[in-house]
C-alpha positions as CSV (number, residue, x, y, z in Angstrom):
1,L,0.0,0.0,0.0
2,I,1.1,3.6,-0.7
3,P,1.7,6.1,2.1
4,I,0.7,9.6,0.8
5,G,2.0,11.6,3.7
6,R,0.3,14.5,5.6
7,P,-1.5,17.7,4.6
8,I,0.6,20.6,3.5
9,D,0.3,24.1,5.1
10,N,-3.1,25.8,4.8
11,T,-4.8,22.6,3.8
12,E,-7.4,20.7,5.8
13,L,-7.7,17.0,5.6
14,Y,-10.5,14.7,7.0
15,V,-11.1,11.0,6.8
16,L,-14.8,10.5,7.1
17,D,-17.3,7.6,7.0
18,Q,-20.5,7.5,4.9
19,Y,-22.3,9.7,7.5
20,Q,-19.5,12.3,7.3
21,Q,-18.2,11.5,10.7
22,V,-14.5,11.3,11.6
23,V,-13.2,7.7,11.7
24,P,-10.6,6.4,14.2
25,I,-6.9,5.8,13.3
26,G,-6.6,2.6,11.3
27,V,-10.2,2.6,10.0
28,A,-10.8,3.2,6.3
29,G,-12.8,6.2,5.2
30,E,-13.2,8.7,2.3
31,L,-10.6,11.5,2.0
32,Y,-12.1,15.0,2.2
33,L,-9.9,18.1,1.5
34,G,-10.4,21.8,2.4
35,G,-8.5,25.0,3.0
36,V,-7.4,28.1,1.2
37,G,-6.5,26.2,-1.9
38,L,-9.9,24.7,-2.5
39,A,-11.2,25.3,-6.0
40,R,-14.6,26.9,-6.7
41,G,-15.8,23.9,-8.6
42,Y,-15.6,22.1,-12.0
43,F,-15.7,24.3,-15.1
44,N,-19.1,24.1,-16.8
45,R,-20.0,21.1,-14.7
46,P,-22.5,22.3,-12.1
47,D,-23.8,18.7,-11.5
48,L,-20.3,17.4,-10.7
49,T,-19.6,20.5,-8.6
50,T,-22.7,19.8,-6.5
51,E,-21.7,16.2,-6.1
52,R,-18.1,16.7,-5.1
53,F,-18.1,20.0,-3.2
54,I,-20.1,19.7,-0.1
55,S,-20.9,21.9,2.9
56,H,-18.3,21.6,5.6
57,P,-19.8,19.3,8.3
58,F,-17.8,21.1,11.1
59,K,-17.4,24.7,10.0
60,N,-20.4,26.9,8.9
61,G,-20.0,28.6,5.6
62,E,-17.1,26.6,4.4
63,R,-16.8,23.6,2.0
64,L,-14.9,20.4,1.5
65,Y,-14.0,18.4,-1.6
66,R,-14.8,14.7,-1.8
67,T,-11.9,13.1,-3.4
68,G,-13.4,9.6,-3.8
69,D,-10.2,8.1,-2.4
70,L,-10.3,5.4,0.3
71,V,-7.6,6.1,2.9
72,R,-6.8,5.5,6.5
73,Y,-4.5,7.1,9.1
74,M,-1.5,5.1,10.3
75,N,-0.2,5.3,13.8
76,D,2.4,8.0,12.8
77,R,-0.4,10.2,11.5
78,N,0.6,9.6,7.9
79,L,-2.2,8.7,5.4
80,E,-2.2,5.3,3.6
81,Y,-4.0,5.1,0.3
82,I,-6.2,2.0,-0.1
83,G,-8.1,2.5,-3.3
84,R,-11.1,4.2,-4.8
85,I,-14.4,4.6,-2.9
86,D,-16.1,3.5,-6.2
87,N,-15.1,-0.1,-5.2
88,Q,-17.7,-0.1,-2.4
89,V,-20.2,-2.8,-2.8
90,K,-23.3,-4.0,-0.9
91,I,-23.7,-7.8,-0.2
92,R,-26.5,-9.2,1.8
93,G,-27.1,-5.8,3.5
94,F,-23.5,-5.1,4.4
95,R,-21.5,-2.2,2.8
96,I,-18.0,-3.5,2.0
97,E,-14.9,-1.7,0.8
98,L,-13.1,-4.0,-1.5
99,G,-9.9,-1.9,-1.0
100,E,-10.0,-2.6,2.7
101,I,-10.0,-6.3,2.1
102,E,-7.1,-5.9,-0.4
103,A,-5.2,-3.8,2.2
104,A,-5.7,-6.6,4.8
105,L,-4.3,-9.2,2.4
106,H,-1.3,-7.0,1.6
107,D,-0.5,-6.9,5.3
108,H,0.2,-10.6,5.1
109,L,3.9,-11.3,4.6
110,S,3.4,-14.0,1.9
111,V,1.2,-11.8,-0.3
112,K,2.8,-9.9,-3.1
113,E,-0.3,-8.6,-4.9
114,A,-4.1,-9.0,-4.1
115,V,-7.2,-7.9,-5.9
116,V,-10.7,-8.5,-4.5
117,L,-13.7,-8.5,-6.9
118,V,-17.4,-9.4,-6.8
119,R,-18.8,-12.2,-8.9
120,E,-22.5,-12.8,-9.5
121,D,-22.7,-16.1,-11.3
122,R,-26.4,-16.3,-10.4
123,P,-28.7,-13.3,-10.3
124,G,-28.9,-11.8,-6.9
125,D,-26.1,-14.0,-5.4
126,K,-23.0,-11.8,-5.1
127,Q,-19.8,-13.4,-3.8
128,L,-16.4,-11.9,-2.9
129,V,-13.5,-13.4,-4.7
130,A,-9.8,-12.8,-3.9
131,Y,-7.1,-13.1,-6.6
132,V,-3.7,-13.4,-4.9
133,V,-0.1,-13.5,-6.0
134,G,2.1,-15.0,-3.2
135,E,3.9,-17.9,-1.7
136,G,1.4,-18.9,0.9
137,D,-1.8,-20.9,0.5
138,T,-5.4,-20.0,0.3
139,G,-6.3,-21.6,3.7
140,E,-3.6,-19.6,5.4
141,W,-4.9,-16.3,3.9
142,R,-8.5,-17.1,4.7
143,E,-7.7,-17.8,8.4
144,Y,-5.7,-14.6,8.5
145,L,-8.6,-12.5,7.2
146,K,-10.9,-14.1,9.7
147,K,-8.8,-12.6,12.4
148,Q,-8.5,-9.2,10.8
149,L,-12.0,-8.5,9.3
150,P,-15.7,-9.1,10.0
151,H,-16.9,-12.4,8.7
152,Y,-18.9,-10.8,5.9
153,M,-15.7,-9.3,4.5
154,V,-13.9,-12.6,4.1
155,P,-14.0,-13.7,0.4
156,A,-15.9,-16.9,-0.4
157,Y,-13.3,-17.9,-3.0
158,F,-9.5,-17.5,-3.2
159,F,-7.6,-17.8,-6.5
160,Q,-3.9,-18.2,-6.3
161,I,-2.3,-17.0,-9.5
162,E,1.3,-16.5,-10.8
163,G,0.7,-12.8,-11.8
164,M,-2.0,-10.2,-12.4
165,P,-3.2,-9.8,-15.9
166,L,-2.6,-6.2,-17.1
167,T,-4.2,-3.9,-19.5
168,P,-2.2,-2.1,-22.2
169,N,-2.0,0.9,-19.8
170,G,-0.3,-1.3,-17.1
171,K,-3.3,-1.5,-14.8
172,V,-4.8,-4.7,-13.4
173,N,-7.2,-6.2,-16.0
174,R,-10.1,-7.0,-13.6
175,K,-12.3,-8.3,-16.4
176,A,-9.7,-10.9,-17.2
177,L,-9.6,-11.9,-13.6
178,L,-13.3,-12.6,-13.5
179,E,-12.9,-14.9,-16.5
180,L,-10.4,-17.2,-14.8
181,E,-11.6,-20.8,-14.8
182,E,-11.9,-23.1,-11.8
183,Q,-8.6,-24.9,-12.6
184,F,-6.7,-21.9,-11.3
185,I,-8.0,-22.5,-7.7
186,S,-5.1,-24.0,-5.8
187,E,-7.1,-25.8,-3.1
188,D,-7.1,-29.6,-3.4
189,I,-10.4,-31.3,-4.0
190,T,-11.1,-34.3,-1.7
191,S,-13.9,-36.3,-3.4
192,S,-16.8,-37.8,-1.6
193,R,-16.2,-41.4,-0.3
194,T,-19.6,-42.5,1.0
195,P,-23.2,-42.4,-0.4
196,V,-24.1,-39.9,2.3
197,E,-21.3,-37.6,1.3
198,E,-22.2,-37.9,-2.3
199,L,-25.8,-36.8,-1.6
200,I,-24.7,-33.8,0.5
201,V,-22.2,-32.8,-2.2
202,S,-25.1,-33.0,-4.8
203,V,-27.3,-30.8,-2.6
204,W,-24.6,-28.2,-2.0
205,S,-23.7,-28.1,-5.6
206,Q,-27.3,-27.4,-6.6
207,V,-27.8,-24.7,-4.0
208,L,-24.5,-23.0,-4.3
209,G,-24.3,-23.4,-8.1
210,I,-20.7,-24.7,-8.1
211,K,-19.0,-28.0,-9.0
212,N,-16.1,-30.0,-7.6
213,I,-16.9,-29.5,-3.9
214,S,-14.3,-30.9,-1.6
215,V,-15.7,-32.9,1.4
216,Q,-13.3,-30.9,3.6
217,A,-14.5,-27.5,2.3
218,S,-16.6,-25.3,4.7
219,F,-20.1,-24.5,3.4
220,F,-19.7,-20.9,4.5
221,E,-16.3,-20.5,2.9
222,I,-17.4,-21.6,-0.6
223,G,-20.3,-19.1,-0.9
224,G,-22.8,-20.4,1.6
225,H,-24.8,-18.1,4.0
226,S,-27.8,-18.3,6.3
227,L,-30.4,-18.0,3.6
228,L,-28.8,-20.8,1.5
229,A,-28.3,-22.9,4.7
230,T,-32.1,-23.1,5.1
231,R,-32.5,-24.4,1.6
232,V,-29.8,-27.0,2.1
233,V,-31.4,-28.2,5.4
234,S,-34.8,-28.4,3.8
235,R,-33.5,-30.7,1.0
236,L,-31.5,-32.9,3.4
237,Q,-34.6,-33.3,5.6
238,E,-36.6,-34.4,2.6
239,I,-33.9,-36.8,1.4
240,F,-33.0,-38.4,4.7
241,Q,-36.4,-38.1,6.5
242,I,-34.9,-36.7,9.7
243,E,-35.2,-33.7,11.9
244,L,-32.3,-31.4,11.1
245,P,-32.2,-27.9,12.7
246,V,-30.4,-25.2,10.7
247,R,-27.9,-24.8,13.6
248,E,-26.5,-28.3,12.7
249,L,-25.1,-26.9,9.5
250,F,-23.5,-24.0,11.4
251,E,-21.8,-26.5,13.7
252,Y,-20.9,-29.2,11.1
253,T,-19.8,-27.0,8.2
254,T,-18.0,-29.5,6.0
255,V,-19.5,-32.3,4.0
256,E,-17.3,-34.8,5.9
257,S,-18.5,-33.7,9.4
258,L,-22.1,-33.2,8.3
259,A,-22.2,-36.7,6.8
260,K,-21.1,-38.2,10.1
261,R,-23.7,-36.1,12.0
262,L,-26.4,-37.3,9.6
263,E,-25.4,-40.9,10.2
264,Q,-25.7,-40.3,14.0
265,L,-29.1,-38.8,13.6
266,R,-30.4,-41.6,11.4
267,K,-29.3,-44.2,14.0
268,G,-30.8,-42.2,16.9
269,D,-34.3,-41.1,17.7
270,K,-34.4,-38.2,15.3
271,K,-35.7,-40.2,12.4
272,R,-39.2,-39.4,11.5
273,E,-41.7,-39.5,8.7
274,I,-42.6,-36.1,7.4
275,P,-46.4,-35.9,7.7
276,P,-48.2,-35.2,4.4
277,L,-50.1,-31.9,4.0
278,I,-53.8,-32.5,4.5
279,P,-56.0,-30.0,2.7
280,M,-58.7,-28.4,4.8
281,E,-62.3,-28.2,3.7
282,R,-63.1,-24.8,2.2
283,G,-65.9,-22.9,3.7
284,E,-65.1,-23.9,7.3
285,A,-63.2,-22.0,9.9
286,I,-59.5,-22.7,9.8
287,P,-57.1,-22.1,12.7
288,L,-54.4,-19.5,12.2
289,S,-50.7,-20.4,11.8
290,Y,-48.3,-19.3,14.5
291,A,-47.1,-16.3,12.3
292,Q,-50.7,-15.3,11.7
293,Q,-51.5,-15.5,15.4
294,R,-48.6,-13.1,16.2
295,L,-49.9,-10.6,13.7
296,W,-53.5,-11.0,15.1
297,F,-52.2,-10.4,18.6
298,I,-50.4,-7.2,17.5
299,D,-53.5,-6.0,15.7
300,Q,-55.6,-6.3,18.9
301,F,-53.3,-3.8,20.6
302,T,-53.2,-1.3,17.6
303,P,-56.4,-1.8,15.6
304,N,-56.4,-0.6,12.0
305,S,-52.7,0.0,12.0
306,A,-51.0,0.2,8.6
307,L,-47.7,-1.1,10.0
308,Y,-47.8,-4.4,8.1
309,N,-49.5,-3.1,5.0
310,M,-47.6,-3.1,1.7
311,P,-49.0,-0.3,-0.4
312,M,-48.1,-0.1,-4.1
313,V,-49.0,2.1,-7.0
314,C,-48.8,0.9,-10.6
315,R,-49.0,3.3,-13.6
316,L,-50.2,1.7,-16.8
317,T,-49.0,3.3,-20.0
318,G,-49.4,2.5,-23.7
319,N,-52.3,0.7,-25.4
320,W,-54.1,-1.7,-23.0
321,L,-57.6,-3.2,-22.8
322,L,-59.7,-2.9,-19.7
323,E,-61.2,-6.4,-20.5
324,A,-57.7,-8.0,-20.5
325,L,-56.8,-6.3,-17.2
326,E,-60.0,-7.4,-15.6
327,T,-59.5,-11.0,-16.8
328,G,-56.0,-11.1,-15.4
329,W,-57.1,-9.6,-12.2
330,N,-59.8,-12.2,-11.7
331,Q,-57.5,-15.0,-12.6
332,L,-55.2,-13.9,-9.7
333,I,-58.0,-13.7,-7.3
334,E,-59.3,-17.2,-8.3
335,R,-55.9,-18.8,-8.2
336,H,-54.6,-17.4,-4.9
337,E,-56.8,-18.2,-1.9
338,S,-54.8,-15.7,0.2
339,L,-56.5,-12.9,-1.7
340,R,-59.9,-14.3,-0.7
341,T,-59.1,-15.0,3.0
342,V,-60.7,-13.0,5.8
343,F,-60.0,-13.2,9.5
344,Q,-62.6,-13.1,12.2
345,E,-63.1,-14.1,15.8
346,V,-65.2,-17.1,16.7
347,N,-65.9,-17.9,20.4
348,G,-63.0,-15.7,21.4
349,Q,-60.5,-17.4,19.0
350,P,-59.2,-16.0,15.8
351,V,-59.9,-18.0,12.7
352,Q,-59.5,-17.6,8.9
353,Q,-62.2,-18.2,6.3
354,I,-61.5,-18.6,2.6
355,E,-64.3,-17.0,0.7
356,P,-65.6,-18.6,-2.6
357,Y,-64.4,-16.9,-5.8
358,A,-66.7,-14.3,-7.3
359,F,-66.0,-12.2,-10.3
360,Q,-64.7,-8.7,-9.4
361,S,-65.3,-5.8,-11.8
362,I,-62.8,-3.0,-12.2
363,P,-64.6,0.3,-12.1
């Protein structure tokens, strides 16, 4: 990483977070500049001037310039350049600075170069991927980052490569990195050895969307997270006909350990037959589910509250037929019973009633 020194005379320098608050020493933030040398703005670019030149958060009537650079203070009060703020991404609700992960990797003695990117092999499923040039191994780097960073900032995949591909301008060719194939991954693959391991590998492969899963690889280190864990557990329960709480996958994170745990559960008293779903007669009062009971209870304390309402407005443009809209609207009402369900109280107990379908005209 590159130290960029300290501010010169008559120059103000701030390292701020996304809320324009000063960050502690060692914590990454965006570099803001001010002082007598601050420009008035961009020539003939009022939009960019408004975006980059902001009101001073600590001094009335003054301004600061947002550089877009990600930096952090070192213990000697010098600044260390990490990267561009443009490399900030959001994955599963967490804001992540890719440059901060790269900086942590560069701090490892065996790492010569490191680039962290985001891959989205499946729509909506973003994963952090680290491309590293160095003499160590991926497991060593992963464990190191676990101690330095929050869990959500540890890459799901590590690629160990001989050198970074470069553009004609000498910069890292990030597009070429994303096109690297699986054979560049240095981690050894230990294949499944038992029928149970084979079934688990098959489920993981389907849910995670990857091939060649080692039985010694951790589910959460190859792209798994809590939402995918529920899908895995659901499929394993269906296959093995056993009770399997989601917490088991958090405790037994590898195929190898999870297979042994499943064998224990199958031999113990956890085996059970999943009862079939029995449809209720329509027209009669149906008990509420646990989730519905909670909402009913809340509604009794705050009647007519809009807290759990989901309002939405749709604007229709172009040529459209009222008859077609009316037909589609009624097909939805007829198909989805939840749109015809009403809730009432019978003998002091809340119940739900599914009303018979009746054609609804659109005024």
